[in-house]
Structures are given as structure tokens and as C-alpha cells.
ROKOLLO-371593 format. One record per residue: residue number from 1; x, y, z of N, C-alpha, C in turn; residue in one letter. Coordinates in pm, 1 decimal, decimal comma. Layout:
% residues N
SITE   i       nX       nY       nZ      caX      caY      caZ       cX       cY       cZ aa
SITE NUM        X        Y        Z        X        Y        Z        X        Y        Z  A
...
//
This chain:
% residues 98
SITE   i       nX       nY       nZ      caX      caY      caZ       cX       cY       cZ aa
SITE   1   1351,3   1553,6    359,5   1233,0   1487,7    287,4   1112,9   1646,1    291,1  X
SITE   2   1064,0   1649,0    181,2    971,7   1734,6    198,6    841,4   1678,1    168,0  X
SITE   3    739,2   1800,2    288,6    588,2   1722,9    306,9    501,0   1822,2    214,3  X
SITE   4    403,8   1759,8    181,5    265,1   1807,0    159,1    167,3   1725,3    194,7  X
SITE   5     80,7   1870,2    275,5    -22,4   1789,2    414,7   -137,4   1735,9    268,1  X
SITE   6   -202,7   1656,1    309,4   -312,5   1691,6    203,3   -442,5   1603,8    313,3  X
SITE   7   -589,1   1639,1    273,7   -685,3   1680,2    344,5   -751,7   1524,6    297,8  X
SITE   8   -727,2   1418,7    227,5   -813,5   1337,3    177,4   -716,6   1222,2    150,5  X
SITE   9   -783,4   1089,1    244,9   -716,1    993,8    233,3   -738,9    930,5     47,5  X
SITE  10   -843,8    948,9     13,4   -829,9    942,5   -106,9   -747,7    958,2   -213,8  X
SITE  11   -653,5   1081,0   -202,5   -508,1   1110,5   -257,1   -431,3    999,3   -212,4  X
SITE  12   -391,9   1009,4    -86,5   -313,7    901,9    -59,0   -324,6    761,2   -114,2  X
SITE  13   -438,7    685,3   -105,0   -481,7    566,9   -205,3   -511,0    539,7   -316,5  X
SITE  14   -449,0    696,0   -409,3   -461,1    702,0   -550,6   -319,3    686,3   -568,7  X
SITE  15   -203,9    749,1   -489,7    -92,2    722,6   -568,4    -46,9    623,3   -496,4  X
SITE  16    -88,1    530,5   -413,5    -56,0    408,6   -349,9    -77,1    273,1   -420,8  X
SITE  17   -217,1    292,4   -480,1   -251,7    214,9   -582,3   -183,1    211,4   -717,9  X
SITE  18   -149,5    314,7   -750,6    -74,4    318,2   -868,4     71,1    323,3   -917,7  X
SITE  19    133,3    293,0   -776,9    283,0    317,7   -731,6    347,6    198,3   -821,9  X
SITE  20    478,6    195,4   -879,0    557,7    117,9   -915,6    613,7      6,1   -821,5  X
SITE  21    603,9     28,7   -727,7    681,3    -39,8   -635,7    619,5     23,5   -507,5  X
SITE  22    565,0    -99,0   -403,5    538,9    -72,5   -267,9    666,7   -139,4   -179,6  X
SITE  23    688,0    -61,5    -78,8    797,8   -107,6    -20,0    803,2   -170,2    146,2  X
SITE  24    648,7   -137,0    159,2    577,2   -203,9    300,1    511,4    -78,4    360,2  X
SITE  25    421,7    -96,2    491,2    359,3    -49,3    548,4    371,5    -47,4    684,5  X
SITE  26    394,4     60,3    747,6    375,9     50,6    916,9    272,1     95,1   1000,7  X
SITE  27    246,0     40,1   1107,5    114,4    105,3   1151,5     -7,3     34,3   1110,7  X
SITE  28   -126,0     69,9   1195,9   -250,0     17,0   1119,4   -357,0    100,5   1200,6  X
SITE  29   -444,8    171,8   1094,5   -531,4    261,1   1113,6   -663,4    217,3   1229,0  X
SITE  30   -657,1     41,9   1235,3   -775,5    -48,8   1269,7   -730,9    -54,2   1417,9  X
SITE  31   -616,2    -42,0   1468,3   -572,1    -40,5   1609,9   -460,7     56,2   1664,3  X
SITE  32   -459,8    150,1   1575,6   -354,4    295,5   1602,3   -428,6    424,0   1558,7  X
SITE  33   -331,6    479,0   1578,7   -366,8    649,8   1529,5   -296,7    650,1   1373,8  X
SITE  34   -201,9    605,9   1340,4   -131,9    613,9   1204,5    -96,7    514,8   1104,6  X
SITE  35    -96,3    530,7    984,2    -80,7    432,6    891,0     83,5    494,9    773,3  X
SITE  36    135,8    418,2    773,6    270,5    484,5    693,0    278,2    365,1    541,2  X
SITE  37    281,9    434,1    441,3    305,1    321,2    336,7    415,0    400,4    271,4  X
SITE  38    536,9    322,6    203,9    638,7    356,8    152,6    642,6    346,8    -12,3  X
SITE  39    674,3    384,3   -122,5    669,2    321,8   -252,3    726,2    426,3   -293,7  X
SITE  40    763,3    404,2   -451,9    824,8    460,8   -527,4    718,1    450,4   -681,7  X
SITE  41    723,6    550,1   -718,2    628,1    615,3   -856,3    758,8    642,0   -921,5  X
SITE  42    768,5    594,8  -1086,1    895,0    658,1  -1157,0   1028,0    614,1  -1075,0  X
SITE  43   1119,4    758,7  -1068,7   1197,5    754,5  -1018,7   1192,4    811,8   -907,3  X
SITE  44   1095,2    857,4   -819,2   1045,5    898,7   -706,3   1011,6    856,9   -635,1  X
SITE  45   1041,3    879,4   -470,6   1005,2    780,9   -372,0    937,7    881,1   -250,8  X
SITE  46    861,2    779,9   -219,6    752,0    869,5   -141,5    690,0    814,7    -14,7  X
SITE  47    666,7    880,4    114,8    573,4    814,4    190,4    460,5    872,2    224,3  X
SITE  48    364,8    789,3    224,0    183,2    841,4    197,6    196,0    820,1    387,9  X
SITE  49    176,7    938,3    448,9    135,0    897,1    590,1    -23,8    952,4    619,4  X
SITE  50    -89,4    845,0    680,3   -265,0    859,1    735,8   -239,5    863,2    832,2  X
SITE  51   -332,3    976,5    908,2   -368,0    953,9   1040,3   -486,0   1003,9   1075,1  X
SITE  52   -538,7    931,9   1222,4   -702,6   1016,0   1264,0   -658,7   1114,6   1378,5  X
SITE  53   -537,3   1170,0   1396,9   -498,9   1261,5   1438,2   -415,8   1350,7   1441,9  X
SITE  54   -379,2   1358,6   1365,4   -306,8   1487,6   1263,0   -275,7   1478,7   1127,6  X
SITE  55   -244,9   1589,2   1055,3   -207,9   1621,4    901,4   -176,2   1460,0    829,3  X
SITE  56   -260,3   1481,3    723,7   -196,7   1349,5    621,3   -107,9   1412,0    534,1  X
SITE  57     -2,5   1326,8    498,5     60,7   1399,5    446,1    135,3   1320,2    307,0  X
SITE  58    193,7   1361,5    263,1    256,5   1288,0    119,2    415,4   1331,3    118,6  X
SITE  59    510,1   1231,3    165,2    634,4   1269,4    193,2    750,6   1238,5     65,0  X
SITE  60    824,9   1335,0      4,1    905,2   1297,3   -111,8   1028,4   1289,1    -57,4  X
SITE  61   1110,8   1216,7    -76,7   1261,4   1161,7    -65,6   1334,9   1185,6   -220,1  X
SITE  62   1473,1   1250,0   -159,2   1554,0   1285,8   -271,7   1605,6   1165,4   -370,6  X
SITE  63   1593,3   1059,4   -265,1   1659,2    893,0   -329,9   1597,4    797,1   -259,7  X
SITE  64   1668,6    689,0   -300,9   1621,6    548,5   -205,0   1661,4    554,5    -96,2  X
SITE  65   1815,5    595,7    -28,1   1873,9    602,0     89,1   1795,4    614,8    166,8  X
SITE  66   1747,6    802,2    139,9   1716,1    873,8    219,4   1546,5    828,0    278,8  X
SITE  67   1463,1    724,9    163,6   1381,8    683,1    219,2   1353,0    592,3    285,5  X
SITE  68   1486,6    471,0    308,9   1519,5    394,5    367,5   1541,1    438,2    506,8  X
SITE  69   1631,5    560,3    522,1   1632,5    611,9    676,0   1535,0    644,6    741,7  X
SITE  70   1424,2    697,6    642,0   1289,0    727,5    704,9   1220,3    569,4    757,3  X
SITE  71   1237,9    453,1    652,2   1149,5    386,3    665,1   1177,0    287,4    819,3  X
SITE  72   1340,6    303,1    854,7   1302,9    219,9    960,3   1300,1    311,4   1096,8  X
SITE  73   1286,2    455,8   1088,2   1221,3    522,8   1205,3   1119,0    505,6   1201,7  X
SITE  74   1024,4    495,5   1062,5    855,9    527,6   1092,1    830,0    367,4   1132,8  X
SITE  75    908,0    251,9   1141,9    871,5     97,1   1160,1    858,2    117,9   1272,0  X
SITE  76   1014,7    141,6   1333,5   1015,0    146,9   1473,7    930,0    256,4   1577,5  X
SITE  77    908,3    359,6   1497,7    796,8    433,6   1549,1    686,4    366,8   1599,4  X
SITE  78    591,3    319,2   1501,3    503,6    263,7   1467,6    450,8    160,2   1530,0  X
SITE  79    608,5     73,2   1565,5    611,1    -85,6   1616,2    587,8   -176,0   1508,7  X
SITE  80    595,0   -164,1   1405,8    602,3   -236,6   1303,0    731,4   -342,3   1258,9  X
SITE  81    683,6   -424,5   1221,9    802,4   -526,5   1170,9    834,5   -455,6   1028,5  X
SITE  82    995,6   -425,3    974,6   1021,1   -457,0    838,6    980,0   -554,7    760,3  X
SITE  83    916,1   -536,3    637,3    859,9   -677,6    538,0   1003,3   -737,1    561,9  X
SITE  84   1015,6   -892,9    532,8   1102,2  -1004,0    532,0   1170,5   -932,1    396,8  X
SITE  85   1147,6   -917,4    331,2   1207,6   -876,4    172,5   1272,7   -808,8    207,2  X
SITE  86   1249,6   -657,4    287,9   1351,7   -578,0    324,6   1396,7   -573,8    411,7  X
SITE  87   1411,0   -642,5    546,6   1476,9   -668,6    639,6   1606,4   -745,5    640,9  X
SITE  88   1582,2   -853,9    522,3   1685,8   -939,5    473,7   1813,8   -807,5    386,1  X
SITE  89   1785,7   -718,3    367,7   1897,1   -635,7    315,6   1976,1   -568,6    426,7  X
SITE  90   2063,9   -571,4    399,4   2171,3   -531,4    522,4   2173,1   -366,7    544,7  X
SITE  91   2151,7   -312,1    429,6   2091,9   -153,1    445,1   2044,0   -105,6    589,7  X
SITE  92   1932,7   -207,6    595,7   1796,8   -185,9    702,8   1837,6   -214,9    831,0  X
SITE  93   1949,8   -280,8    850,1   1988,5   -347,0   1019,3   2033,4   -220,7   1060,3  X
SITE  94   2009,9   -193,2   1200,2   2023,4   -123,9   1283,9   2181,2    -98,9   1245,2  X
SITE  95   2225,8     31,2   1273,2   2382,0     72,2   1239,1   2477,9    -22,9   1337,4  X
SITE  96   2439,5    -76,0   1445,3   2515,3   -111,8   1518,3   2544,0   -305,2   1458,9  X
SITE  97   2466,8   -343,5   1362,1   2458,8   -440,5   1323,5   2470,8   -471,3   1170,2  X
SITE  98   2520,3   -395,3   1140,8   2532,8   -337,6    979,7   2704,8   -420,2    935,5  X
//
């Protein structure tokens, strides 16, 4: 994944609001320190990382499987459950359950 730091949540919001597909978000800035949104724009896959403590960034993935792996880690890290639609996809099951 390639990362680009951004100073404004407005940039992240603009990408999120204009994405072709949103896969879900992990975390919550109201109750935690970070929020991570995963989306697709055209043929590109992104993580939009919002934080109160560290730099915000846009993460760009080479392909969807790479994004899915990062999603599993981020959702686990931020204590969130994968959205039902995604959780039903066997590629999102932990390695020992797939």
C-alpha cells in the first residue's frame, strides 16, 4: 500500500462522498481516536484514515485482494465488525476458518 498524508479531513470526506463504492468503515471518532473508510474510485481501491492523534492519510492499494487484507486487519485493530455483506464473503473469514 502506498500512503499519502493529508492535513484536512475535508479531502478525505471529498473522496469518500464521491466514491463509486464504499466497503465500510472501522472505528469511530466520537468514541475512539481513529476512523478508517475503505472505498473504490474507478479501478482504484483506497483506505481513508482519519485520526485525532496521528497523521491522516490516503492509502492506495494495488488491487482489491490487497485492500481486503488491510480491511480485516484494520477492523480487528479498531474493534469493529465487518459489514454483514462483506462478512458473508468467505475471503474475509480468518485464515483458519476459510
